[in-house]
N, C-alpha and C positions, 0 to 999 in steps of 0.2 A: 504494500500500500504506500502510496505516495503521501507526502505531507498534506497536500490539498484535500485528499480523500479523508485522511484522519481528522482534519479540521472540520470537514463537512459532517462526518459521523459524530464527532464530539458536539458540534452545534445542534444536531438533531437530537442526540441523547439529552443534552442540556434542556432543550425545548420540551421534550417529553417529560423530563423530571419536573420542570416548572409547571407544566400542565397537570401532572399528577399531584403536585403540592397544592395547586389551586383547587383541584377536585376534592382532595382530602380535607382541605380547609372548609370547603362548601358543605361537605357531608358532616363534618364535625359541628359546624354552625347550625345546620338543620336539625341534627340530633339534640343539640343543646337547646334550641328553641322549643323543640317538642318536649323535652324533659322539663323545661321551665314552665311551659303551659300546663303540663300534667301536675305540677306542684299545686296548682290552684283548682284543678278539676273537681276533686273530691269535696273540698270546702265550698265550691260553687254549687254543687248539687245539694248539699245540706242547707246552704243559705237560700237556694231557690225553693226548696220544700218548706223551709221556715217562713219564707215570704208568702207562700200560698196560704199557710195556716194563719198568718197575721192578717192578710187581706180578708180571709173568711171571717175572722174574729171582728174586724172592723165593720164588715157588712152586717154581722150579727148585732153589733152595738147600734149601728145606724137603723136597722129595722126595728129595734126595741127602744129607740130614742124617746118615743112618746111616754114610756114608763118612767123616764127621768123627769120627775115633776117639780124639782126645785133647781134654782140656779147652780147650787153646788154640784148636783148630779149631772146637770147639763154640761157644766164646765169639765167635769171628769170625763164625760162622754166625748166631748170635742177633743180633749187632750189625748184620750185613748185612741180615737180614730186617727188623729194626726200622727201619733207615735207608731201605730200599727201599719200605717201606709208609708210615711216619709222615711223612717229609719231603714226598713228593709230595702226600699228602692235605692236609697243612697249607698247602702252597703253593696248591693248588686252592681251598681254603676262603678263603684270603686274597685270591685273585684274584676269587672270587665276591663277597666282601664289598666290595672296592673298586669292582668293576664295577656293583654294585647300588645305589650311592649315588644317592639321589633328588635331582636338581637342581631339579625342578619344584615339589615340595610342601614344601620346607624353606627356611628363610632362608639367606642367604649365609653368615652366621656359623656356623650349624649344619652347613651343607654343608662349609665349610672345616675345621671341627673333625673331622667324620667322615672327610673325605678324608685329612687329615694323619695321623690315627690309623691308618687302613687302609693308607696308603702306608708309614708307618714299620714296620708289622708285615710287610708284603710285602717290603720291602727288607731287613729284619732276617733273614727266612727265606732270602732270596737270599744274604746274606753268610754265614749258617750253612752253606748248601749249598755255597757257593764254597770255604770253608775246610775243611769236613769232606770234600769230595770227594777231597782229597789223602790223607787217612787212609783213606777208603773204597777208594781205588785200591789201596793196599797190602793191605787186607783181601781185596779181589777177587783180587789176585794169589795170595795164600796159599790162598784157597778154590779157585781155578781149578786150581792145581797139585795140590791134594789130591784134588779131585773127579774131574778128568780123567786124571791120571797117578799118583795116590797118591804124590806126591813133594813135598818141600819145595822150592818153586820158588826160594827165596832161596839155596839151596845150589848152584844151577846156575851154571856159568861162562858168562860172556858175556851175562848178562842185564842188567847195569847200564847199558850204553849205550842199549839200547832203552827201558829204564825211564826213564832221564833224558830221552830224546826225548819220550816220552809225557807225562811230567810237565810239560815245557815247553809242549807242545801243550795239555795240560789247563789249565794256568795261563792261557795266552793265550785259549783258548776261554771259560773261566770269566769272565775279566775282560771280554771282549767281550759276553758275555751279561748281565753285571751292568750294563755301560754302556747296553745296550739297555733294561733295566728303568728305569734312571735317565732315559733319554730319553723313554720312554713316560709315566712318571709325571710328568715335568716338563711334557710337552705337555698332559697331562690337567689339570694344575694351571692351566696358562695358559688353557685353555677355561673353567674355573671362575672364574678371576679376571676374565674378560671379562664375567661376570654381575654383578660388584660394582656395587651401586646408586650 
């Protein structure tokens, strides 16, 4: 082989290696994008199911609104409907936003900025949900007593022990759920950080 032929073969091999590198990089990016989206799939299904339950509960309160015969109960009903509709929609939108971050067609810096912004919003909504769920629990108790029995449930004797038990359970469940969100978002961040050039 002459020197010119060797140079031509070398150039072709270099070009093939470069194409193979690009193809491997593309495959890795697509796999990472898929893994990233899968991190949020399970939680999205749970949140969607929870949102359906919340919407049904809001419709139930709305259809029974005429039983709420005082300003206090009407305000509780309005707050309950708003809480049951607005918070789940906001969480689903935040999940959609964080899940749809494009890892392939954006730079690492742009991806991290978008991810951190979406993550902060999602976790803020989770904290709002966590703390407001305690207030919502008492609103639910008041509405349940009025709608089902036309009574002020807080005047009932013997209610405070079960209420305390439920509040402790609600607190533990809410904290566990928030920790899951922290775990999932942390795991997703680790996937993105693996792409750092």
